[in-house]
N, C-alpha and C positions, 0 to 999 in steps of 0.2 A: 614475555611468556607469562601465562596465567600463574598466580601465586600458589594455586593448589595442584600444580602439575606434579605427578608422581615421579620419583627418581628415574624409574625405568622408561618414562615417556619423554624425558628431557632431550634425548638425542634423536627423537623421531624427525625425519626429514619430510616436511610437508611441501617442499618447494614445487612439486609437480602440480599443485593446485593453483598456482598463481595464474591470474588471468592472462598474462603474457604468453603462457604455455597452453592454457585451456582455450583461449580465444585470441590468437595472434592477430594483430592489425586492427583491433577494436579501438575506436576513438570515442571520446565524450561527445555530447551534443554540441554542434557548432552554431555560430551566429546565424547562418542561413536557416537552420531549423527553428531557431527562436523567432526569426522574422516571419517564417511561414505560419508559426503558431499565432502570432499576433494578427496576421492577416486573416486567418480563419476566424479568430475572435471578432474582428471588425465586421466581417461578412455576417456572422451569426447575430451580432447586435443589431444589424440593419434589417434582419428578417422578422423582427417581432412586431407587435402592434404599434409600438411607439415610432414616431417619425425620426427620432434621434435618441441614441442611448449611450451611456458611458458605464464602464465596468470599474468597480472600486475594490481595491484589495489592500490589506495590511501585509507586512512581511510574513510569509507563510510558504507552504508548498506551491501556492498559486503564483506568487511573485517569483519563486524559483522557476516555475514552468515557463512563464512568459518573459522574465527579465534576468534570471540568474541572480536574484537577490533573496536572501533568507534572513531569518532572525539572528543567525550568526554574524551577519554584517550590520543589522539594525535591530536592536532589541526593542521590545514593546515597552512603552511607558505611558504615563498619563497624557503626554503630548502626542496627538495624532500625527503619524507620518503615513501618507497614503499614496499608492500608485494608481493612476487612473488611465485606462485605455479606452479610446473612443475612435469612431470612424476617422479615416485620414483626412487631413486638411490639404490645401494646395501645396504646402511646404513639406509634406511627408512623401516618403517613397511610395510609389503606386501600389506596391505589394505589401505594405506595412499597415500599422495603425498609429494613431497619434498618442504619444505618451505625455502625461502631465504628472508632476510629482508635487504633492502638498507637503511642505516641510516647515518646521519652525525656522524663522528667519535666521536665528543665530546658528542653526545647524546646516545652512545652505552649502557651505564648502564641504562639509563632511558628506552630505548627500551626493554631491557631484563626484565624489571620489569612489563611490560604490562601484563594484564590478558589473555594471549593466552589460547585458549581451546586446550591444548596439554597435553598428558601424559608426564611423566618425560623422557621416552625413546624418544618420538617425539621431545621434547624440546632439548634434547641433540644432535639431528641430524640437528638442524636449522643452516643454514649458515648466519652469521651476516656479511654483506658486508658493510664496512665502507668507507666513502670518506672524504677527508680533504677539507678545505675551498678553496684551490687552485686547486682542482681537478674538472674535468667534471664528475659529478656523473653518468651521463648516459653512458659515455664510461666505467667507472668503472663497471657498471652493465653489459654492453654488454660483457666485458672481462670475467666476472664471468659466465654468461649464456653460453658463448662459451665453457668454461671449463666444465660446467655441462653436455654438450652434449657428452663428452667423445669420444668414438670410432666413433660416428656419425659425428664428426667434420671434415668432408672431403670437399674439394673444390667441389662446384657444387651441394651439397645436399641442399634441401630446408628446412628451418626452420622458425618459426614465433614467434612473440611476440604479444599476444592478449591482448589488453588494454580494461579494463572495461569502460563503458560509462561515469562514473562520474570522471574519471581522467581529470585534468585540461589541457587545450590546450597547455600551455607552456611545460608541462611535456611530453605530447604525442609528441610534436614537437622535444623535446630534445632526446627522445628515437629514433625517426625516423632519426634525424641527426646523432646520434651515430651509428646507423645501417648502414647508407649510407657510413660512413667513413670506414667501414670494406670491402667495395667493394663487389665483387661477393660472398664473404663468409658471408656477413651480412644477418640478418633475414628480413623477411617481417614484418612490424609493422602496425597494423590496429585495428579497433574495434573488440572486441571479437565476434566470430560468433554466429549466432542465437542459435545453439545447446548448447553453453556455457550459454548464457543468459537465456535459457529456464530452466536451472537447478534450478534457484531460483523461477521461475514462478510456477513450479509444486511442490506443497506442500506434504511433507511426512505425515504419520499418526500422528506423534507427533506434527508437526506443525499444522495439522488440529485440533487436540484436543485443542491446545492453542487458535487458532482462534475461534473455537466454543465457548469457554468460554468467550472470549472478546466480541463476538457478542451477546451471551445470556445476559450478564450483561448489554450491551448497550440497547437491546430491552426491557428488564425488567425495566430499568431506565426510558426509554421513556414512557412506559405504566404507571409507577407510577407517573411521572410528569403530564401526561395527566389528571389524577384524581385530581391533585392539581391546574390545570389551573383555573384562576379566571378572569372574566371580570373586567377590571380596573387595572390589574397588568401591570407593564412596561416590555419592552423587556429585560432590564437589570435584573429585578427580575426573569423573566423566565430563562435567562441565568444562574443566580445563582442557581435556582432549579436543573437544569440538571447537572450543574458542580458539585454541592455538591453530587448528586446521583452517578455520575460516579467516583468521588474520593472515595466515600464510598465503591464502588465496587472493589477498589484496582487498578483502571486504572491510569496510569500516562500519561504525555504529552497530557492531555485532550484538545480537540478542540471542540468549540461550536459556531454555528451560530444560533441565535434566532431572528426571524423576524415576525412581525405581519402585517396582512392586505396587503396593496399594497407594503409595504417594501419587502415582500417576492418575488416580481417580480425582485428584484436585487439579484441574486443567492448568491453572496459573500459579501453582505453588513454587517455592524457591528450593534450590538444591541444598541439601544438608551435608555438613562435613562429617557426620557420623553414620548416616544411613548407608549401609553396604549392600551391594548387589548379591542376591542369593542365586543359586543355580536354577531354581524353579520359578523365576519371576521375570517379568518384562522390564526393559529399560526404555523409557520414552524420552526422545530428544525432539524438542520443538525449537527450531533455530532459523536464523537468517542474518543478513547483513546487507550493506549498501555498496553498490559499485557505480561510480559516476553519478551518484544521486538516486539510483534506482534500487529498490529493495527486493530481497528474496524472502520466502517464508515456506518452510517445509517441516513436516513432522514424520518421524519414523518410530515405530514401536518394535524393538528388536530383542533378540536373545543372544547371549554369548555362546560360544562353543563350549562343550563340556570340558572341564579342567584337564581331564586325562587324555583327551584326543581332539584333534581338529578335523577328523574325518567326517564327511557329511552323513555317513551311515549311522553315526553315533548320536546325531542330533535328534532330540525328541521334544515334543510340546510339554509344557509344565503340567497340563491337565487337559482333559477332554473339553472342559468349559473354556479354558484359555484359547484352545484352538478354535472353538466355535465363535468366541467373541472376536478374535482377530480376523477370521475369514468373513464374518458378517460385516465388519467395518470395511473390509476390502471390497466386498460385493456392493456395499452402499456407495463407495467411491465410484465404482464402475457404473452403477445405476444413475448417478448424477451425470456422468459423461454421456451416457446413452440419452438422457433427457435433453441434452444440448443439440442433438441432431435435428436438422431442419430439412426434411426430405423434399420440400418444394418451397418456392418463393413466397407462398402465402402463409407459411408457418412462422409463428413468432414464439420465441421461448422467453418466458418470464422468470425473473429471479426466484419467485416463490415456487414455481413448478419444479425447479431443479432441487431446491431444498426438500420439497415433499417427496421427490423420487428417492433420494437417499434415505430420508427419514422413514419412508415406508418399508424399506428392507429391514431396518433395525426394529421397527415396531412389530413386524410379522414374526420376528424371533422372540418377542416378549420383552425387549429392552428399550422400548420407546421412551420411558420415563428417565432413562439414564443417558439419553442424548440431549444434553442440557443447553447447548448453544446453537447458533445459526450454522448453516452449512459452510458459509464462506463470506469473504469480503474482497473488495477490489484491492489490487496491489500495484503500486507504481512509485511515485516519489514519496509516498507514505506507505507504511506497512498496512494500515487500515484506511481505506478510502472507498468511495463509491465505485461500483454498485455493491450493495449488501444483499447476500443471498439468504433471505429468511422467509418464513411462511407468510408474513404480513406484507411483503413487498410484491404485491400482485400486479402493480401497474408498471414496474420497471422492466422493460424489454431489454434483454441482453444483446448487445450489438457487436458486430465484427470488430475486432481490435481490442475489445475490453479484456483485461487480465484480472483473474480473481483466484482465490483459494478454493479448494475442494477438500474439506477436512471433517468428515464425519467422525464421531467418537462414541464410546460407551464408557461411562464412569460410575462404577459401583463402589461407594465408600465402604470401608470396613464396618463401620457401625450400622450401615443400612443394608448390608449384604444379606439377601434372602436365602442364600445357600448356607445351610448349617455348617458345612465344612469349608465355606469360603472365607477368605481373609481380605476381601476387597480386590478390585482389579480396574485398571484404566488402560484403554487402548485408543489411540488416535492415529490416523494416517492423513497426511496433507501433501497435496501437490499444487503447483501453480498451473492454471489452465488459461488458454486464450480462446475466446470465441472466434470462430471463422464464419465465412458466408454460409456454409452448409453444416457446420458442426463445431469441432473443437480441435485443439492441438495442445500437447503438453509443452510448456514453455522450456523445460530443460531438454526436451527431445529424448529423454530417457524414459523407460517404461515405469509404470507404477511398481511399488514394492511387490516382489514375488512371494516373499515369506519373511518371517522375522530374522532369518539368516541371510536373506538376499534383498536388502533394502534399496 
């Protein structure tokens, strides 16, 4: 239980939120899905300009995606540990890819004990490439990759090493230097091409099912917390409410931003133990958590019921401006969704266009300067991943299966409030959206917030 939980909230039963009740029969990603992912990667590597290509990753969300290995199992150090996936050899499963692991020699046994998502047959075909402390590990790896190419290893043929984006600079530089030492027979070393990076962006049906459950739990938790909002509670007590709810839902790595009133004009501020919710101000909750490795991310800007009554007819907006700001942000969310519609097969929706659609709604109301961040970001094994929906991302087409946030906002800080009677205001609404062939769907399968009382 969160240490700031108020006494009257300690007995709240949040068990209805657990994924076993919200999404019965949901399973984590299995080995067959990992095998299919590696097979798609191997096919994509073979579709480039190079005659042969290898994909290189350090422990990260990418090794989690392909191998079920993360930094929790292998922390990063000055000694490179790399996972390399390449087109299958004759010893590999026909539907898979070949896995090589570059590891310090003294860490071989530890490497072999990692929870790789491999069948026993696939594990038996892994190449464990070891290097001694006096070796250049990158040259050791280049020699190994050259050997894997087999009959294609002829002078003048083009091959490449595609490095995932989270690989550290000194590792990438080491690979490039080792490749250069091989002269004209060395590979091209560079950032993995877009087609490779898009594999993680486009979610499969099983990934979509897990994302749906994480999203549904998060939305239901926000709705339940709204009913327990109280004038006079502190931001920390609000943070405790939603944190307890999300944990009860079975989510891990829970992230919570809880801000009241003008504090909500600082998009990433921290909750205060002293700031109390007033009757005439918004409460902003930006929250999420992980389920079977997949993240959720939602924001609601809400209002408590009046202290004297919980009857809907007694609900009122704090001010005419507060109503106008909230409804403008809500319309901006809908405009972004409308921009995702593709009425015919020749239409392509770009990330920048969706950002501009939402931003235009806010600009027309005169608040463009107060929408200070991008419209959204991809969501999957990481809370923030590709694609990024911003005005400069004009070449990133949004493809079916990609999941991303739709989170317009207006943030007017107290010191910069142009309204002489204003005291600052912050409103953000955020939902997870999946691109479909012809348009979009909400990942939670729940509607957008209807009002500050109906999140």
